Each structure stands twice: as C-alpha cells, then as structure tokens.
Kinemage of the C-alpha trace (Angstrom):
@kinemage 1
@onewidth
@group {chain A} dominant
@subgroup {mainchain}
@vectorlist {calphas} color= white
{ca unk a 1} P 214.393 184.274 136.753
{ca unk a 2} L 215.119 180.555 136.434
{ca unk a 3} L 217.677 180.807 139.268
{ca unk a 4} L 215.010 182.304 141.541
{ca unk a 5} L 212.554 179.541 140.629
{ca unk a 6} L 215.261 176.920 141.238
{ca unk a 7} L 215.959 178.451 144.662
{ca unk a 8} L 212.265 178.568 145.575
{ca unk a 9} L 211.771 174.988 144.344
{ca unk a 10} L 214.708 173.803 146.443
{ca unk a 11} L 213.379 175.582 149.515
{ca unk a 12} L 209.932 174.072 148.977
{ca unk a 13} L 211.443 170.606 148.521
{ca unk a 14} L 213.637 170.927 151.615
{ca unk a 15} L 210.760 172.189 153.748
{ca unk a 16} L 208.572 169.339 152.506
{ca unk a 17} L 211.235 166.818 153.502
{ca unk a 18} L 211.497 168.331 156.977
{ca unk a 19} L 207.739 168.629 157.559
{ca unk a 20} L 207.074 165.077 156.348
{ca unk a 21} L 209.961 163.557 158.297
{ca unk a 22} L 211.616 162.119 155.193
{ca unk a 23} L 214.937 163.472 156.472
{ca unk a 24} L 214.680 161.295 159.591
{ca unk a 25} L 216.537 158.020 158.906
{ca unk a 26} L 214.777 156.191 161.753
{ca unk a 27} L 211.358 157.098 160.367
{ca unk a 28} L 212.355 155.991 156.853
{ca unk a 29} L 213.776 152.681 158.104
{ca unk a 30} L 210.593 152.127 160.145
{ca unk a 31} L 208.591 152.660 156.948
{ca unk a 32} L 210.660 149.955 155.262
{ca unk a 33} L 210.274 147.547 158.224
{ca unk a 34} L 206.988 145.990 157.068
{ca unk a 35} L 207.586 142.819 159.090
{ca unk a 36} L 208.390 144.659 162.325
{ca unk a 37} L 207.374 148.060 163.673
{ca unk a 38} L 206.053 149.390 160.396
{ca unk a 39} L 205.202 153.094 160.162
{ca unk a 40} L 203.121 153.515 156.985
{ca unk a 41} L 202.641 157.298 157.089
{ca unk a 42} L 205.326 157.923 154.451
{ca unk a 43} L 202.963 156.337 151.910
{ca unk a 44} L 201.079 159.662 151.979
{ca unk a 45} L 204.302 161.560 151.254
{ca unk a 46} L 205.224 159.342 148.321
{ca unk a 47} L 201.659 159.164 147.059
{ca unk a 48} L 201.250 162.931 147.034
{ca unk a 49} L 204.646 163.406 145.363
{ca unk a 50} L 203.829 160.913 142.612
{ca unk a 51} L 200.363 162.422 142.130
{ca unk a 52} L 201.664 165.992 141.866
{ca unk a 53} L 204.438 164.961 139.494
{ca unk a 54} L 202.020 162.997 137.311
{ca unk a 55} L 199.723 166.023 137.113
{ca unk a 56} L 202.589 168.407 136.283
{ca unk a 57} L 203.959 165.968 133.700
{ca unk a 58} L 200.542 165.584 132.099
{ca unk a 59} L 200.000 169.347 131.939
{ca unk a 60} L 203.486 169.919 130.518
{ca unk a 61} L 202.881 167.579 127.575
{ca unk a 62} L 200.943 170.295 125.737
{ca unk a 63} L 203.678 172.914 126.129
{ca unk a 64} L 206.343 173.645 123.544
{ca unk a 65} L 208.965 174.343 126.214
{ca unk a 66} L 209.212 174.516 130.003
{ca unk a 67} L 208.692 177.789 131.868
{ca unk a 68} L 212.304 178.122 132.978
{ca unk a 69} L 214.352 176.338 130.330
{ca unk a 70} L 214.836 176.404 126.604
{ca unk a 71} L 213.685 172.837 126.052
{ca unk a 72} L 212.371 169.710 127.747
{ca unk a 73} L 214.998 167.091 128.528
{ca unk a 74} L 213.466 163.711 127.816
{ca unk a 75} L 215.284 160.629 129.107
{ca unk a 76} L 217.735 159.248 126.569
{ca unk a 77} L 217.552 155.715 127.932
{ca unk a 78} L 214.096 154.231 127.539
{ca unk a 79} L 214.685 150.526 128.085
{ca unk a 80} L 214.765 148.417 131.209
{ca unk a 81} L 218.033 146.529 131.165
{ca unk a 82} L 220.487 144.904 133.573
{ca unk a 83} L 222.304 148.184 134.131
{ca unk a 84} L 219.108 149.966 135.198
{ca unk a 85} L 218.000 147.105 137.440
{ca unk a 86} L 221.463 146.742 139.001
{ca unk a 87} L 221.748 150.475 139.615
{ca unk a 88} L 218.262 150.593 141.128
{ca unk a 89} L 219.126 147.674 143.420
{ca unk a 90} L 222.355 149.344 144.572
{ca unk a 91} L 220.628 152.700 145.075
{ca unk a 92} L 217.706 151.169 146.953
{ca unk a 93} L 219.980 149.062 149.148
{ca unk a 94} L 222.119 152.057 150.019
{ca unk a 95} L 219.323 154.372 151.053
{ca unk a 96} L 217.330 151.576 152.654
{ca unk a 97} L 220.211 150.583 154.923
{ca unk a 98} L 220.984 154.151 155.933
{ca unk a 99} L 217.467 155.578 155.811
{ca unk a 100} L 218.462 158.493 153.612
{ca unk a 101} L 218.336 159.062 149.900
{ca unk a 102} L 220.293 161.912 148.289
{ca unk a 103} L 217.680 164.677 148.713
{ca unk a 104} L 217.151 164.215 152.450
{ca unk a 105} L 220.892 163.670 152.917
{ca unk a 106} L 221.599 167.063 151.347
{ca unk a 107} L 218.986 168.661 153.613
{ca unk a 108} L 220.629 166.961 156.613
{ca unk a 109} L 224.082 168.296 155.686
{ca unk a 110} L 223.168 171.440 157.620
{ca unk a 111} L 223.129 169.348 160.818
{ca unk a 112} L 226.864 168.631 160.375
{ca unk a 113} L 226.156 165.109 161.668
{ca unk a 114} L 229.307 163.070 160.898
{ca unk a 115} L 227.258 160.080 159.708
{ca unk a 116} L 225.395 162.282 157.201
{ca unk a 117} L 228.650 163.869 156.038
{ca unk a 118} L 230.122 160.382 155.601
{ca unk a 119} L 227.056 159.213 153.686
{ca unk a 120} L 227.179 162.166 151.277
{ca unk a 121} L 230.922 161.701 150.778
{ca unk a 122} L 230.407 157.974 150.099
{ca unk a 123} L 227.534 158.830 147.744
{ca unk a 124} L 229.781 161.148 145.726
{ca unk a 125} L 232.675 158.672 145.671
{ca unk a 126} L 230.333 155.855 144.625
{ca unk a 127} L 228.879 158.023 141.869
{ca unk a 128} L 232.294 158.898 140.470
{ca unk a 129} L 233.500 155.297 140.837
{ca unk a 130} L 230.500 153.969 138.913
{ca unk a 131} L 231.001 156.649 136.275
{ca unk a 132} L 234.650 155.618 135.871
{ca unk a 133} L 234.023 151.851 135.904
{ca unk a 134} L 230.727 151.596 134.041
{ca unk a 135} L 230.565 154.913 132.215
{ca unk a 136} L 227.915 157.597 132.012
{ca unk a 137} L 224.295 156.553 131.751
{ca unk a 138} L 223.634 158.604 128.602
{ca unk a 139} L 224.913 156.723 125.596
C-alpha cells in the first residue's frame, strides 16, 4: 500500500509542478529577478506548499507512527552550522542560475531536453562528489 501512496504522491507533486509552472526555468528565474522583470506569482505556490506542510506536520505530531511507514524519521542534524549554510548557498546558487531545483528537473526529464539531462547529471555528480569529499550529512 505504501508503494501506491508513494506513486500517487509523486503524481500529485509532478502535476502540481506542471500546473504551477515551477518546472519552467524562465518563470522561476523571473520570480528571482526582483530588480528586473519580477513575476511574483510563485509566492502563492511556495506559500501554499509551506502552509500545507505545516498543517500536515502539526497534525502528525499526535500520531505514534506515519500512515505508510513504521516510524517517523526526524532530522539527525538540528544545528545551523557552516556546513548547512554552505550547502544551502551552493544549492540555492545552482537552482537559481538554472531555474530548476531537483523536483522540477526530474519532472522535466521526460522532455529529454539536453540541458535538463545535463543538469540532472551534474546534480548527481555534484551530490556524489560532495559525499566523497565532505562525507554524508548524517553523523
């Protein structure tokens, strides 16, 4: 049953990205261009995502375990340190320059656009490189 829920969740997520335009790099870069031709409509997408997650997180706090897993997986790292800030800066720079973060990039893989394929390949190589050079995040 958890595989079916994972599939349905992925479909819902992918459809939401397509409907909202979050898979369109030009639209995302225009959202980030606050000093130029700013397009603020993605605030609604992010605001609704944060609101829904906050509600789901709040409601899950009273449960002993999730619906589709044996246990909740709380973050192991709970401090803000140089590693977190550096990783966030690298991640934000990467998706801000390209206009895609990993979720929309995976949705856009179906387009077979060479730039998207290159981005996902670079994302995977960068992930493995960071893992080899810095180590896994969970200590």
